[in-house]
NUBATOR-776362 format. One line per 2 residues: number of its first residue (from 0); their letters; for each residue y, z, x of N, C-alpha, C. Coordinates in pm, whole numbers, plus 50000, padded with zeros to 5 digits. Layout:
% NUBATOR-776362
NUM	a	Y,Z,X,Y,Z,X,Y,Z,X ~ ...
***
This chain:
% NUBATOR-776362
0	ms	49880,50000,50085,50000,50000,50000,50124,50000,50088 ~ 50215,49905,50064,50331,49894,50151,50439,49993,50112
2	ig	50525,50024,50208,50638,50111,50182,50729,50050,50077 ~ 50739,49913,50073,50826,49847,49976,50789,49878,49834
4	ir	50658,49885,49806,50614,49916,49670,50655,50057,49633 ~ 50641,50151,49726,50673,50290,49696,50823,50306,49673
6	rs	50906,50239,49753,51052,50248,49731,51087,50193,49595 ~ 51031,50077,49563,51061,50015,49434,51019,50104,49320
8	ai	50904,50170,49333,50854,50255,49225,50947,50371,49199 ~ 50995,50435,49305,51086,50549,49288,51213,50503,49217
10	av	51265,50386,49255,51386,50336,49192,51362,50302,49046 ~ 51247,50239,49017,51216,50195,48882,51217,50309,48784
12	vs	51151,50420,48819,51135,50528,48723,51260,50612,48709 ~ 51361,50588,48792,51482,50670,48785,51603,50594,48732
14	li	51611,50466,48760,51731,50391,48724,51752,50382,48574 ~ 51646,50389,48498,51659,50371,48355,51747,50478,48292
16	tl	51758,50592,48352,51836,50700,48293,51985,50675,48304 ~ 52027,50577,48381,52168,50540,48387,52191,50402,48326
18	fv	52096,50358,48239,52109,50231,48167,52104,50111,48259 ~ 52058,50126,48378,52041,50010,48465,51892,49978,48464
20	lg	51846,49922,48357,51703,49903,48337,51654,49780,48409 ~ 51742,49698,48455,51698,49573,48517,51712,49574,48666
22	sd	51672,49677,48734,51680,49679,48879,51587,49574,48936 ~ 51634,49496,49033,51554,49390,49091,51468,49446,49201
24	ay	51373,49532,49164,51284,49594,49262,51154,49515,49264 ~ 51127,49451,49373,51008,49369,49385,50905,49436,49472
26	cq	50779,49433,49428,50670,49490,49506,50634,49394,49618 ~ 50598,49449,49732,50563,49369,49847,50426,49410,49896
28	mp	50348,49313,49937,50218,49340,49995,50226,49318,50145 ~ 50160,49401,50225,50165,49383,50368,50099,49253,50409
30	tp	50156,49184,50506,50100,49060,50555,49977,49088,50640 ~ 49862,49026,50608,49743,49054,50686,49756,49004,50829
32	sp	49696,49078,50922,49701,49040,51061,49616,48916,51083 ~ 49662,48823,51167,49583,48702,51193,49453,48737,51263
34	tp	49349,48660,51232,49219,48683,51295,49225,48636,51440 ~ 49190,48721,51537,49197,48680,51676,49096,48572,51707
36	aa	49136,48480,51794,49047,48371,51834,48932,48425,51917 ~ 48812,48366,51901,48696,48411,51977,48711,48371,52123
38	pe	48684,48461,52217,48697,48427,52358,48589,48329,52400 ~ 48625,48247,52496,48529,48152,52550,48423,48226,52629
40	pa	48295,48176,52631,48191,48241,52709,48220,48231,52857 ~ 48185,48336,52932,48210,48337,53075,48114,48244,53146
42	at	48162,48186,53256,48077,48099,53337,47973,48181,53411 ~ 47869,48113,53456,47761,48184,53525,47800,48228,53664
44	np	47895,48158,53729,47934,48200,53862,48049,48298,53855 ~ 48059,48388,53955,48161,48493,53949,48303,48440,53938
46	sg	48333,48333,54011,48470,48283,54006,48503,48227,53868 ~ 48402,48156,53811,48424,48102,53677,48437,48212,53574
48	aa	48358,48319,53590,48367,48432,53497,48503,48497,53501 ~ 48554,48515,53619,48686,48576,53632,48793,48488,53572
50	en	48779,48357,53593,48879,48265,53539,48877,48263,53387 ~ 48753,48256,53331,48743,48255,53186,48785,48388,53124
52	aa	48752,48499,53192,48794,48629,53142,48944,48641,53137 ~ 49008,48585,53240,49155,48589,53242,49212,48508,53127
54	ra	49147,48392,53097,49196,48310,52986,49169,48377,52851 ~ 49052,48443,52843,49014,48503,52715,49093,48628,52684
56	ap	49140,48701,52784,49215,48824,52760,49343,48793,52687 ~ 49375,48866,52584,49500,48841,52510,49620,48863,52598
58	as	49713,48771,52587,49835,48781,52668,49918,48898,52618 ~ 49948,48990,52705,50028,49107,52668,50174,49071,52676
60	sa	50236,49061,52559,50377,49025,52555,50462,49146,52588 ~ 50566,49123,52665,50655,49232,52703,50729,49282,52581
62	pa	50747,49413,52567,50818,49466,52450,50961,49414,52444 ~ 51002,49381,52323,51138,49329,52306,51239,49439,52339
64	pd	51344,49405,52412,51444,49506,52445,51517,49553,52321 ~ 51557,49680,52321,51633,49732,52209,51766,49661,52199
66	pd	51811,49627,52077,51943,49565,52064,52052,49661,52106 ~ 52167,49604,52142,52276,49689,52187,52336,49767,52070
68	fw	52433,49852,52100,52491,49944,52002,52546,49869,51881 ~ 52604,49751,51902,52672,49680,51794,52577,49599,51708
70	hr	52452,49583,51749,52359,49500,51673,52235,49574,51626 ~ 52218,49699,51663,52100,49774,51619,52113,49813,51472
72	et	52000,49830,51407,51999,49862,51264,52053,50001,51239 ~ 52023,50096,51326,52072,50232,51312,52155,50269,51434
74	mt	52254,50354,51416,52346,50385,51524,52276,50452,51642 ~ 52179,50540,51613,52111,50613,51721,51989,50540,51774
76	gd	51961,50421,51723,51852,50342,51775,51714,50390,51733 ~ 51614,50357,51814,51475,50387,51780,51426,50515,51845
78	wg	51515,50590,51908,51481,50718,51972,51365,50702,52071 ~ 51374,50595,52151,51269,50573,52249,51135,50540,52187
80	gt	51134,50481,52068,51011,50447,51998,50962,50553,51901 ~ 51025,50671,51902,50979,50780,51815,50999,50748,51668
82	rs	51112,50688,51633,51140,50656,51492,51034,50561,51437 ~ 51003,50455,51513,50901,50360,51468,50763,50424,51461
84	ew	50733,50511,51556,50604,50578,51558,50587,50668,51436 ~ 50691,50742,51400,50684,50827,51282,50669,50744,51155
86	ke	50740,50630,51150,50732,50544,51032,50591,50490,51014 ~ 50525,50455,51124,50387,50407,51116,50294,50517,51065
88	kg	50330,50641,51092,50248,50754,51047,50286,50803,50908 ~ 50387,50737,50845,50421,50770,50707,50544,50855,50688
90	ve	50625,50875,50792,50747,50955,50779,50866,50869,50819 ~ 50958,50850,50726,51076,50768,50752,51201,50853,50732
92	le	51290,50852,50831,51411,50934,50828,51534,50845,50826 ~ 51634,50891,50753,51761,50820,50748,51875,50921,50741
94	fk	51973,50905,50828,52091,50992,50829,52214,50903,50813 ~ 52306,50948,50730,52423,50867,50699,52546,50955,50688
96	st	52654,50914,50754,52781,50986,50746,52889,50888,50702 ~ 52960,50925,50595,53067,50841,50541,53193,50925,50526
98	nf	53305,50869,50571,53432,50942,50565,53539,50857,50498 ~ 53618,50923,50414,53722,50853,50339,53858,50919,50365
100	yq	53960,50836,50374,54098,50886,50362,54165,50797,50261 ~ 54204,50855,50147,54258,50777,50037,54389,50836,49987
102	gi	54474,50749,49940,54600,50792,49882,54645,50695,49774 ~ 54729,50742,49685,54783,50658,49577,54917,50604,49624
104	as	54923,50473,49646,55043,50410,49700,55152,50396,49595 ~ 55114,50360,49473,55213,50346,49366,55142,50361,49232
106	gg	55221,50386,49129,55164,50406,48996,55098,50542,48986 ~ 55019,50559,48883,54950,50687,48864,55045,50797,48824
108	tn	54997,50920,48832,55078,51035,48796,55129,51112,48918 ~ 55073,51085,49037,55124,51143,49161,55081,51055,49277
110	hn	55133,51086,49394,55105,51005,49513,55038,51089,49621 ~ 54942,51169,49581,54873,51254,49678,54771,51174,49759
112	se	54728,51228,49871,54626,51166,49954,54531,51275,50004 ~ 54404,51238,50027,54304,51335,50066,54204,51272,50163
114	yt	54152,51356,50252,54042,51317,50339,53914,51381,50285 ~ 53808,51301,50272,53681,51350,50217,53567,51294,50302
116	gl	53464,51375,50323,53348,51331,50399,53218,51362,50328 ~ 53114,51284,50360,52982,51303,50301,52877,51274,50408
118	fe	52790,51372,50433,52679,51353,50527,52548,51367,50449 ~ 52459,51269,50465,52335,51264,50390,52215,51253,50484
120	st	52107,51316,50447,51980,51296,50516,51872,51269,50413 ~ 51789,51169,50441,51682,51130,50350,51550,51127,50425
122	wk	51450,51194,50370,51316,51199,50427,51222,51135,50327 ~ 51153,51027,50368,51058,50958,50281,50918,50970,50343
124	fd	50822,51006,50258,50687,51031,50305,50588,50940,50232 ~ 50511,50866,50307,50397,50794,50254,50279,50891,50262
126	lg	50250,50958,50152,50150,51064,50153,50008,51012,50173 ~ 49989,50882,50157,49860,50825,50189,49833,50832,50338
128	kv	49937,50811,50419,49923,50819,50564,49934,50963,50613 ~ 50021,51040,50551,50046,51176,50599,49932,51271,50561
130	ag	49886,51263,50437,49788,51361,50388,49663,51300,50329 ~ 49652,51167,50332,49536,51103,50274,49541,51089,50123
132	wk	49658,51109,50062,49674,51095,49916,49711,50950,49886 ~ 49614,50868,49862,49638,50726,49842,49727,50701,49721
134	yw	49826,50612,49740,49920,50571,49636,50020,50679,49598 ~ 50030,50785,49677,50131,50888,49653,50244,50875,49755
136	ss	50365,50906,49713,50480,50910,49804,50574,51021,49760 ~ 50665,51059,49848,50758,51168,49818,50891,51141,49889
138	ei	50997,51200,49835,51130,51184,49894,51207,51316,49884 ~ 51277,51349,49992,51366,51465,49994,51502,51416,50044
140	kt	51607,51454,49972,51742,51411,50010,51835,51531,50009 ~ 51915,51546,50115,52017,51651,50122,52153,51585,50138
142	qw	52256,51650,50084,52392,51599,50095,52489,51713,50126 ~ 52576,51688,50220,52683,51782,50256,52816,51714,50229
144	rf	52883,51762,50127,53014,51710,50090,53119,51805,50144 ~ 53220,51756,50218,53315,51846,50282,53458,51792,50272
146	sg	53553,51879,50305,53697,51853,50311,53760,51852,50172 ~ 53864,51771,50152,53951,51782,50036,53888,51740,49906
148	pa	53959,51762,49795,53906,51726,49664,53911,51576,49640 ~ 53840,51531,49538,53845,51391,49499,53985,51356,49452
150	it	54025,51232,49478,54158,51186,49440,54172,51186,49288 ~ 54278,51245,49240,54313,51243,49098,54452,51182,49083
152	gt	54493,51164,48961,54627,51112,48937,54637,50962,48945 ~ 54524,50891,48942,54529,50746,48948,54566,50684,48813
154	gg	54556,50763,48708,54580,50711,48575,54451,50683,48499 ~ 54338,50688,48569,54209,50667,48504,54146,50800,48465
156	in	54049,50794,48375,53982,50915,48328,53886,50967,48433 ~ 53811,50877,48495,53708,50917,48590,53762,50912,48733
158	as	53688,50972,48825,53727,50969,48966,53715,50828,49022 ~ 53812,50788,49102,53811,50653,49157,53710,50637,49269
160	nt	53668,50746,49331,53569,50742,49438,53447,50822,49394 ~ 53342,50752,49351,53225,50820,49297,53155,50906,49402
162	aa	53152,50859,49527,53082,50933,49632,53146,51068,49659 ~ 53273,51085,49625,53344,51209,49654,53317,51319,49551
164	ii	53240,51291,49446,53216,51392,49343,53070,51441,49344 ~ 52990,51397,49441,52850,51438,49452,52829,51508,49585
166	pa	52773,51629,49588,52725,51709,49473,52833,51792,49407 ~ 52958,51785,49456,53070,51857,49394,53196,51775,49416
168	as	53303,51810,49345,53426,51731,49352,53527,51785,49451 ~ 53500,51900,49514,53595,51955,49610,53523,52055,49701
170	gs	53587,52084,49814,53536,52185,49905,53417,52140,49987 ~ 53359,52237,50059,53242,52212,50143,53118,52263,50069
172	vv	53029,52170,50033,52913,52202,49951,52790,52133,50010 ~ 52681,52209,50023,52554,52153,50069,52451,52168,49957
174	si	52376,52063,49930,52280,52067,49821,52161,51977,49852 ~ 52043,52019,49806,51925,51932,49808,51926,51857,49676
176	ta	51961,51731,49680,51983,51655,49558,51862,51576,49512 ~ 51755,51574,49590,51634,51503,49547,51511,51564,49613
178	vn	51412,51597,49532,51278,51635,49577,51183,51583,49471 ~ 51115,51474,49497,51032,51415,49393,50904,51356,49451
180	ft	50805,51337,49362,50676,51281,49397,50647,51164,49305 ~ 50588,51059,49360,50560,50938,49284,50416,50895,49307
182	ri	50349,50859,49197,50211,50810,49204,50205,50670,49146 ~ 50154,50577,49225,50136,50440,49179,49992,50423,49132
184	ip	49975,50367,49014,49843,50336,48960,49830,50184,48958 ~ 49765,50127,49057,49763,49981,49069,49674,49915,48963
186	kd	49716,49800,48917,49636,49717,48829,49599,49587,48898 ~ 49702,49516,48946,49682,49396,49027,49800,49386,49123
188	lk	49782,49441,49244,49895,49450,49336,49941,49312,49384 ~ 49849,49216,49391,49890,49082,49434,49988,49020,49335
190	kg	49971,49051,49208,50062,49001,49106,50180,49096,49083 ~ 50177,49213,49146,50284,49310,49124,50271,49383,48993
192	dl	50148,49398,48942,50123,49469,48817,50074,49610,48848 ~ 50145,49710,48798,50106,49849,48826,50175,49943,48728
194	yv	50130,50068,48729,50193,50175,48653,50247,50278,48752 ~ 50355,50343,48714,50420,50439,48803,50448,50568,48726
196	vs	50407,50679,48783,50437,50811,48728,50513,50889,48835 ~ 50621,50954,48797,50702,51027,48894,50755,51155,48830
198	fg	50773,51259,48912,50828,51384,48862,50900,51457,48975 ~ 50996,51543,48937,51071,51620,49035,51220,51618,49008
200	ry	51296,51618,49114,51442,51623,49110,51495,51491,49166 ~ 51594,51432,49096,51641,51299,49132,51793,51295,49146
202	nl	51839,51222,49245,51979,51185,49256,51992,51046,49193 ~ 52021,51043,49065,52021,50918,48991,52131,50824,49037
204	ld	52242,50879,49079,52353,50796,49124,52316,50718,49249 ~ 52245,50782,49338,52207,50717,49463,52105,50607,49440
206	ll	52027,50618,49332,51924,50519,49303,51973,50404,49218 ~ 52097,50412,49174,52153,50305,49092,52167,50178,49176
208	de	52090,50076,49142,52081,49956,49225,52133,49835,49150 ~ 52261,49835,49120,52325,49721,49057,52385,49630,49164
210	df	52414,49505,49125,52468,49409,49221,52603,49452,49277 ~ 52684,49521,49195,52818,49558,49241,52831,49705,49274
212	fa	52725,49781,49254,52731,49924,49282,52595,49971,49328 ~ 52589,50036,49443,52462,50088,49493,52491,50194,49597
214	gg	52389,50274,49628,52404,50373,49733,52506,50481,49703 ~ 52514,50526,49579,52604,50636,49547,52751,50605,49564
216	gi	52790,50479,49552,52931,50443,49568,52973,50428,49712 ~ 52878,50414,49803,52909,50399,49945,52880,50258,49994
218	er	52767,50203,49955,52725,50074,50009,52803,49957,49949 ~ 52845,49970,49823,52917,49860,49761,53043,49914,49693
220	fl	53056,49888,49564,53177,49927,49494,53189,50078,49484 ~ 53310,50132,49498,53331,50277,49498,53321,50338,49359
222	ni	53364,50265,49258,53386,50323,49126,53276,50280,49030 ~ 53207,50377,48972,53094,50345,48883,53139,50308,48742
224	ap	53262,50338,48705,53307,50322,48565,53287,50180,48511 ~ 53319,50072,48584,53298,49938,48527,53151,49897,48519
226	ig	53060,49975,48579,52920,49936,48584,52842,49990,48464 ~ 52869,50113,48425,52793,50174,48317,52883,50260,48230
228	pl	52841,50286,48106,52922,50367,48015,52922,50513,48058 ~ 53042,50572,48068,53052,50712,48108,52998,50806,48000
230	tv	52987,50758,47878,52938,50844,47770,52793,50886,47792 ~ 52719,50812,47872,52579,50848,47894,52566,50979,47971
232	lr	52674,51019,48041,52668,51143,48118,52656,51265,48027 ~ 52680,51250,47899,52657,51360,47805,52508,51390,47795
234	qv	52425,51287,47809,52281,51308,47797,52210,51314,47933 ~ 52263,51245,48032,52194,51233,48161,52288,51275,48273
236	pl	52265,51391,48336,52348,51432,48450,52315,51348,48573 ~ 52402,51352,48671,52381,51271,48792,52270,51328,48879
238	ia	52253,51461,48879,52140,51524,48948,52051,51583,48840 ~ 51930,51530,48825,51848,51565,48709,51707,51604,48751
240	ng	51648,51696,48674,51507,51733,48689,51430,51673,48572 ~ 51311,51622,48600,51232,51566,48491,51114,51486,48540
242	as	51064,51399,48454,50949,51315,48485,50969,51180,48416 ~ 50902,51077,48467,50918,50945,48410,50795,50860,48431
244	fa	50787,50754,48353,50673,50663,48354,50726,50521,48343 ~ 50662,50428,48413,50707,50288,48408,50587,50195,48413
246	vv	50599,50085,48340,50502,49976,48345,50569,49861,48419 ~ 50510,49819,48529,50567,49714,48613,50480,49590,48601
248	rg	50543,49476,48573,50472,49349,48563,50541,49245,48650 ~ 50465,49183,48736,50523,49081,48823,50627,49137,48917
250	ge	50613,49266,48953,50706,49328,49046,50833,49378,48981 ~ 50846,49367,48848,50967,49413,48779,50930,49512,48670
252	pr	51015,49614,48649,50988,49710,48542,51003,49645,48405 ~ 50906,49670,48319,50914,49618,48182,50944,49732,48084
254	lt	50851,49826,48074,50868,49939,47983,50886,50066,48065 ~ 50990,50145,48033,51018,50268,48107,51047,50381,48010
256	fa	51014,50501,48051,51040,50618,47967,51056,50741,48056 ~ 51162,50819,48032,51189,50938,48112,51216,51058,48022
258	il	51176,51176,48068,51206,51303,48004,51285,51386,48105 ~ 51408,51425,48070,51498,51489,48165,51561,51616,48107
260	dp	51596,51706,48196,51676,51823,48158,51820,51777,48143 ~ 51884,51798,48028,52021,51748,48008,52128,51823,48085
262	nd	52095,51939,48144,52194,52017,48219,52205,51968,48363 ~ 52326,51970,48415,52350,51931,48554,52308,52045,48648
264	hs	52232,52012,48749,52187,52110,48847,52217,52061,48988 ~ 52340,52015,49008,52379,51963,49139,52376,52070,49246
266	ld	52406,52195,49210,52421,52301,49310,52314,52409,49299 ~ 52215,52390,49213,52107,52489,49201,51979,52417,49164
268	pg	51862,52477,49191,51736,52408,49161,51715,52378,49013 ~ 51763,52467,48926,51750,52444,48783,51611,52468,48728
270	ld	51526,52539,48802,51390,52564,48755,51380,52686,48664 ~ 51470,52783,48683,51464,52905,48601,51497,52878,48454
272	dl	51586,52781,48429,51623,52751,48291,51594,52605,48257 ~ 51483,52554,48310,51447,52415,48286,51427,52389,48137
274	fa	51499,52292,48083,51494,52254,47942,51535,52368,47849 ~ 51613,52463,47899,51654,52577,47816,51749,52534,47704
276	dg	51831,52432,47728,51928,52388,47627,51886,52262,47554 ~ 51765,52218,47576,51719,52097,47508,51651,52002,47605
278	vt	51632,51881,47559,51564,51780,47639,51626,51643,47611 ~ 51627,51557,47712,51677,51420,47697,51561,51322,47712
280	fs	51550,51230,47618,51451,51123,47624,51523,50992,47653 ~ 51475,50917,47748,51543,50793,47788,51444,50678,47795
282	pg	51431,50599,47689,51342,50482,47691,51418,50357,47736 ~ 51343,50257,47778,51405,50132,47816,51304,50018,47813
284	yn	51355,49897,47791,51270,49779,47790,51343,49664,47857 ~ 51272,49595,47944,51329,49491,48028,51262,49358,47997
286	ip	51339,49251,47981,51282,49119,47953,51337,49020,48056 ~ 51264,48995,48165,51307,48892,48258,51275,48754,48203
288	tk	51363,48658,48224,51342,48523,48171,51420,48423,48258 ~ 51424,48301,48214,51500,48197,48284,51570,48110,48180
290	yf	51695,48079,48208,51772,47983,48130,51831,47881,48225 ~ 51821,47755,48189,51872,47647,48273,51809,47648,48412
292	gk	51683,47698,48420,51614,47700,48547,51655,47811,48641 ~ 51736,47907,48593,51786,48015,48677,51752,48150,48614
294	ta	51740,48251,48699,51695,48383,48656,51795,48448,48561 ~ 51741,48508,48456,51822,48584,48360,51742,48708,48320
296	kh	51809,48802,48256,51743,48927,48221,51812,48993,48102 ~ 51729,49041,48007,51777,49122,47896,51727,49264,47917
298	sf	51815,49362,47903,51777,49502,47921,51824,49584,47803 ~ 51733,49660,47743,51764,49749,47633,51736,49892,47679
300	gg	51831,49982,47656,51813,50119,47701,51876,50218,47606 ~ 51841,50344,47626,51898,50447,47541,51873,50584,47599
302	ai	51944,50682,47547,51925,50822,47584,51951,50907,47461 ~ 51857,50993,47430,51867,51082,47314,51845,51224,47361
304	tt	51937,51314,47326,51925,51452,47370,51933,51548,47252 ~ 51867,51661,47267,51873,51765,47164,51973,51876,47201
306	kk	52041,51864,47313,52138,51964,47355,52259,51962,47262 ~ 52321,52078,47239,52439,52087,47154,52564,52044,47230
308	yn	52648,51963,47166,52773,51916,47225,52884,51924,47122 ~ 53009,51933,47172,53123,51916,47084,53139,51767,47057
310	pf	53151,51727,46931,53165,51584,46902,53298,51530,46955 ~ 53298,51402,46992,53419,51339,47045,53533,51339,46944
312	ds	53501,51334,46814,53610,51327,46716,53686,51459,46704 ~ 53641,51564,46774,53713,51691,46771,53815,51702,46884
314	ir	53814,51606,46977,53903,51615,47093,54049,51610,47048 ~ 54081,51532,46945,54220,51515,46903,54283,51648,46865
316	qi	54211,51731,46792,54270,51857,46747,54271,51960,46859 ~ 54207,51932,46971,54215,52022,47086,54340,51994,47168
318	ii	54376,51866,47184,54487,51830,47273,54619,51815,47199 ~ 54615,51806,47066,54739,51795,46989,54776,51933,46936
320	pg	54900,51978,46959,54940,52112,46912,54930,52122,46760 ~ 54911,52245,46715,54904,52269,46571,54769,52319,46532
322	pp	54759,52370,46412,54629,52424,46366,54527,52312,46352 ~ 54401,52340,46387,54298,52237,46375,54272,52201,46230
324	ln	54242,52076,46209,54208,52031,46074,54073,52086,46031 ~ 53982,52093,46126,53849,52148,46099,53808,52233,46220
326	pv	53733,52338,46200,53688,52418,46313,53598,52336,46406 ~ 53619,52354,46537,53540,52281,46636,53411,52358,46661
328	qp	53301,52299,46623,53172,52362,46640,53078,52266,46714 ~ 53003,52319,46811,52905,52233,46877,52802,52183,46777
330	kr	52765,52056,46791,52664,51997,46706,52543,51960,46792 ~ 52426,51977,46736,52304,51947,46810,52283,51796,46815
332	gs	52250,51751,46933,52210,51612,46947,52321,51518,46986 ~ 52285,51421,47066,52376,51314,47106,52289,51197,47151
334	ws	52338,51075,47129,52260,50961,47172,52350,50849,47221 ~ 52295,50766,47304,52364,50647,47353,52266,50531,47354
336	as	52315,50412,47330,52233,50292,47333,52305,50184,47412 ~ 52228,50098,47476,52287,49997,47564,52206,49869,47562
338	yt	52277,49757,47569,52215,49625,47590,52290,49555,47702 ~ 52216,49502,47798,52277,49433,47911,52212,49297,47929
340	fr	52295,49196,47951,52245,49060,47978,52301,49012,48111 ~ 52213,48954,48192,52253,48899,48321,52199,48757,48332
342	qy	52280,48667,48388,52239,48527,48402,52299,48470,48530 ~ 52214,48421,48617,52263,48354,48737,52319,48218,48701
344	lv	52437,48187,48752,52495,48053,48742,52466,47974,48868 ~ 52473,48042,48982,52436,47985,49112,52333,48079,49174
346	er	52214,48029,49203,52107,48112,49255,52052,48049,49383 ~ 52081,48114,49497,52034,48063,49627,51905,48130,49671
348	gh	51875,48247,49619,51755,48321,49655,51752,48452,49579 ~ 51659,48541,49618,51646,48669,49549,51773,48751,49566
350	rd	51841,48778,49454,51965,48855,49450,52072,48792,49538 ~ 52073,48661,49545,52171,48589,49626,52227,48477,49539
352	gw	52349,48495,49493,52411,48394,49410,52523,48453,49325 ~ 52566,48377,49226,52671,48421,49133,52606,48454,49000
354	rp	52628,48578,48954,52563,48622,48831,52656,48708,48749 ~ 52721,48655,48646,52798,48741,48555,52705,48815,48461
356	ga	52757,48918,48398,52677,48996,48305,52762,49048,48192 ~ 52698,49091,48085,52768,49148,47970,52693,49270,47925
358	ra	52768,49371,47876,52706,49497,47833,52768,49541,47701 ~ 52683,49588,47613,52728,49646,47486,52671,49786,47475
360	cd	52754,49882,47436,52711,50023,47430,52759,50088,47301 ~ 52685,50189,47261,52726,50272,47148,52679,50414,47175
362	ry	52740,50510,47107,52703,50650,47128,52740,50734,47007 ~ 52678,50855,46999,52712,50954,46898,52675,51091,46958
364	p	52755,51195,46937,52884,51188,46869,52992,51154,46971
***
């Protein structure tokens, strides 16, 4: 089982909770090693035997030199081969440091500026190699958010820098934002047909793999607001505990279903009061297709929670002076629904081209 399949599986079972049901996660099979050519038989005389043995011995190619600092994949390199050796044994490490200095040049409600930093470490385990648990994998992620608060006063409702609000919106905060286990149940791996079961703690924002937003607002677009409806955060927190199931066909998720704790647990494990305030159910269905010979996709998603919330229609009497028209009381339950369509107009390869999309959303209350 390749590492690519395990990465895709973890993303598949988590992305649905943020209405990104059409993640382009493709399963990959390892390329089989070529069959070595049979050596020629040695000659009967010693000199001929030595000559043929020399020809038959595989040519030992010199190891490729490490790329220089500006061209290596990771800043610290391969650690003298240790990083690659650990990866072969099923342990993959990634460390990332991102720093921002942002200010409001004009407009908005103020012109403040702030410096913010985020340091992340991710540990991925192929448990088949580490412990002999075939088709199992695990991930642990830690995040250290430090320095000033997220920029406010831009005139928008949400924070303009999504990465600056995880796991908190200000100060120096350290949190374990992901600890999860994933089991792949293969059906036909050559065709990319399988089932995926996963449970634990997830950083859903980091797993959001849209064309214009990925990597927690660091790798691509900073602001998540144009990508997904903010109303879904009433049912699905950014750091969530729960379990999920996915049916994958042809390397793409088709049917997905997640059960999540609706409370945010960015700064605590959340195990003592797991599902204490209710439960969130998040189903989804994905329909990959082609129009005009180019890839397209229909995605249907939703989130339904039993947690009590103040309805949105009560906000007016909270912010407008005067006696309330009706008493503000929390109501049980909230739901959101989403439909997303994507269609490539220019398609040069996998996730390479021009692809506009459209999204329709609804929610209550």
